Every structure is written in structure tokens, then in C-alpha cells.
N, C-alpha and C positions, 0 to 999 in steps of 0.2 A: 720267343714264348712257344708253349706247345698248343697245338691245335686240338683242344680237348674235344671239340664236337666231332672229330674225326674218329674217336674210338668206336669199336664195335658196339651196336645197341644191346648186346647181351646174348645169352644162348636162347635155346628154343623156349617155347611157352611153358614147359613144365620146370623150367629153372626158377629158383628163388630170385635170380637177377631181374626177372620181369616184374616184380612187385615194387611199386613205386610209392612214394610218399606224395600227398598232395601239398603244394605250397601253402595252402590254408590251414594245415594242420597246426593247432596251437602248440603241440609239443614238438614241432619240428626242430626249432633251434637247439633244444636240449638234446635231442636225438643225435643231430650232427655233431654237437660238441662233446658228447659223452657216451653214446651207445657202443657197446663192445663190437670192435672190428673183427669179423670172423674170416675174412679174405682180403688180401691187398695185392693187386695185380698191376704191375708197371706197364704204363702205356708206352708204346715205342716211337712217340713222336716228340719233336721239340728239343730244345737245348737244356731244359730243366727236367728234373725227375718228377713225374706226375703218375698217381696211381688211381685205379679205379678200386674203391674200398666197398666192400660188402659189409653192412652193419646189421646187427641184431637190434631191431627197435622195440622189442618186447610187445606190448599190446598193438603198437602201430604197424607191426609186422616187420619184414626185412626192407632194407633200402639200399640204394647206391649213392655214394658220394665221391667227388673228385677230391683227392687229397694231395695237397702240394706242401711237403715239408720244407722248412727253412735249409735243412741241410742238403737238400737236393737242388738248391738255386745255383746256377753258374754264375761266377763273378762277372760283373759288367763295369765298364769304365765310367759310365755316366749315372749310376744308381748306387747307393750305398749297399755294401754286402748284407745279406740277410734280412732285407726289408720287403721283399716282393710279396711275401704271403700277407704282410700287414697291409700293403697297398691293394690286395685283392679284396680284403674285408673292408677297407676304407671306402673302395668304389661301391661296395653293396651298401654301406652305411649311407652315402651320399644319394644313391638311387632310391633308397627307402625314404630319406628325408624329403626329397623331391615329390615322392608319391607316384613315380614313373614305374617302379616295380618291374623292370625288364631284366635285372640281374638275378640268377637263381639265389635262393636263400644260402648265405655264406656265413661261417663264423671262424674264429680263430680256436682251433683244437690244441689245447696244451699237452695232450698225451695222445700219441699215436705210434705205430710201429717204427717210425723214423723221427719221432720227437714232434716238437711244436711245428704247426703249420696251418694253412687254410683248408677248410673243408667246405665244399660247395655241393648243394644237392645236384645229383646227375639228371639232366632233362633228356628223356627219350625224344630223339629228334629224327628228321628226314635226312638221311646220310648223304643224299644227292643234292641237297638244297644248301645255298649259302647266299650271301649278299648279291652276287652276280647273277643268280638265278631268279631272284624274287624282288629285286630292286624296283622295278617298274610298277609293281602291283603294290608295294608296301612303302610308298614314299612319305606318307604322314608319320608312320612309326620310325621310319629311319631318320627323319628329322630330329626326333628325341635322341636317337643315338648320336647324331652328329653334334648336337647342342651339349650332350653330357660329355663327349669326348673333348670338345674344345674347352669346357669348363674344368675338366679333370686332367687335361694335358695328356691325353692317351697317345703313347708312342707306339702302339702296336694294335690298331683296329685292321686286322686282315679280314678278307670276305668270309673266312671259316669261323671267325669270331662272332659271327651273326648266325644263330641257329633258328631253324623253323621247327618248333615243337610238334609232336605228333597231334597235339591238341589245337594246332594252327596258329599259337602264339609266338611271336618273335622273342628271342632271348639274346642277351649279350653276354659273352664270357671272355675270359682270360684279360684280367685288368691289372696285372702285376706291375706293368710299366706305365704307371700313372703318377700324377702329383709331384713330378719334377719340378723344382724351383726354376729351371731354365725351359724356355719354349721348346718343346719336343713333339709337337702334334704330327703324328704319322698315321694316316687313315686312307682307306680305300673310298670313304664317303665324302667325296668333294662335289657331289651333285648340287648342293645348295650353297656353294661359296658365293659370298657377296649378297645373298638372297635375304630379305627381311625375315626375321624370326617371327613365328606366329605369336601373337600377343599373349596367349596362356602360357607359352613357353618362357617368354620373358617375365611374367608375373612369378612363375615358379622359381626362376633363377634369383629373381629380386628378393623373394621371400626367404630363400636360402641364404642369401648375402645378409640379410637382416638378422637371421638367426645365428650367424656367425659372429655379428658385431654385439649381440646381446648376452653371450656367454651361456646359451642354451645347453641342455644336455647333449645335444647333437654336436656342438662346437667343443665340448669337453671330451666327448668320445673321439671325435676325429683328431684332436690334438693330442691324443695319446697314441695315435697311429702314424702321423706324419710329423716331420720336425718343424720348428717355428718359421724357418725360411720357406718351407714349402707350404705352410698355412698362409703366410703373408702373400705369397704368389697366387694361391688359390683365390684369396679375397680379390686380389687385383684382376684376376681373369674375370671373375663374376662382374666386378665393377665395369670392365672394359666391355663385356658381352651385353650387359643390360643397358649400358649407355649408348653403344652403337645400335643395338636392336638388330644386329646383322649376324649371318654365319661369317666365320673368318674365311680368308683366302689363304692359299698355301704361301709359306714365308720363304721357302728354299726348294732346291731340287730334291732334298731329302724329306719330302712331305708324304711319301708313299711307303708302306711298310714292305719287307721283302721276306718271303715271297707273298704276293698279294693275296693268296688263299691260305 
């Protein structure tokens, strides 16, 4: 998967690329979904086509989004073709349902220069920072990342997929390789293996598990993004995590992504 956090933060201060949306903007979702794209630049990293899109947001000003079209997804032997963009959005839906909010606002954009795909708010970030540079100081937040990755079966948590925003907030990106029906957890965040999960984290995961069982709007929305086998596997992982109350341990030698950053 592409290291979105590695792309340049934009031109100089006089450029419209420096104007960002606030994640608290009530119109942000609609802007990401439908604002006219005035420029779309290919980012030269990763195995999938990823674009930095400049959007005309009208009254909210100009904004930047990370656009990942379905047509640009490289075929994989262990994930169904043309589904990664939906998994990007599914990860955001789960993060929002948990109330953890560390994934930038993300939508499925039906119309774009290269067709349907995910569109995620670009987060201005410290280009020199990644999981390996801030892990010691940000352990509490990284526990959420680790719990989320175990629940969603993230097969690609590289160090560069943990961003340090210029506002000091930690963000997680690149969630296209999630929700596989088979155990695929590959992550650099093994600091907490076998450790007891914080009680609030267990409670949040248990609430999520309950909402999946009751046919909530969240369950309906997620069921439109991943297939029934993947949904069943997600339920089982939540049950296992809340039952054990501990972070998982690596299952095999293929428990680390490559490259690690």
C-alpha cells in the first residue's frame, strides 16, 4: 500500500494547497464526496495509484484530499479485486463508531477523474515523524491503534502509516488491507503483545460488538462495504478480543509489514 504520509506537504505559503479543512467542519463529508476537483497529482509511492486532489470547496475554501480510485488498485492474491477503496472507508466507519476518531475523514467518491474510489482528508503532518520516532512518548494513543488493527485485521500497519499532524494529533492512514476473513494482522505495533487492554478500550469494543448484533445503522453500513464472511470474521475477532481482554501476540513470522516504514 502507498505511504500517503510521505507525500510533500504542499507548495509555499502562497499556494492554495496550504488551505486545509477542519475535521470539525459540518460540510466536510459532502465536500470530500462532491466538491469539484481542480487538480489531481499522482503520488509516486506505493503499488497502487494514489492522487493528491485539490478541491474547490466553495464557501469552505480550497482543500486537499487523498484520492484512491478503484481502477488504480493492483491485483492481490489474498484480497478480492476492486475492494480496497471500500475497506478504506469501512475502517473510517469503524473508527467513528468506536469514537476514537484517529482516521481522517473519509468517503467513497462516486465520481472522480479516474472513477469511483475513496477520498480522504489530507492531514498536514511532520514529514520526519513516524511510529518509530514518537512511539515512546505516545504509547497510550498507540494502544488504540493496536486494538483497532487487531479488530479490523489490518495487514499493513507500517510505521509511516502513523502520522503526527502539525496540530500534534496522531492519525492513522492506509487501511485498504483490512477486514480479511482470514487472519492477516501485520503491524509494527507489537509493543503491547499479551498485555491487558485498558478497560475503556474493552468497553468500546464490546459496545461495537453489541451494535453489530442489533442491526444498527452502523452494522447496515458496514455490511454494504465488506462481504458476509468478512463481517462474521469481524464479529469473531471482537468476541475474542473482548473475551481475552488482551492484545494479541504474533501468529507467524509474517506478522510484520514490509517495508516497516
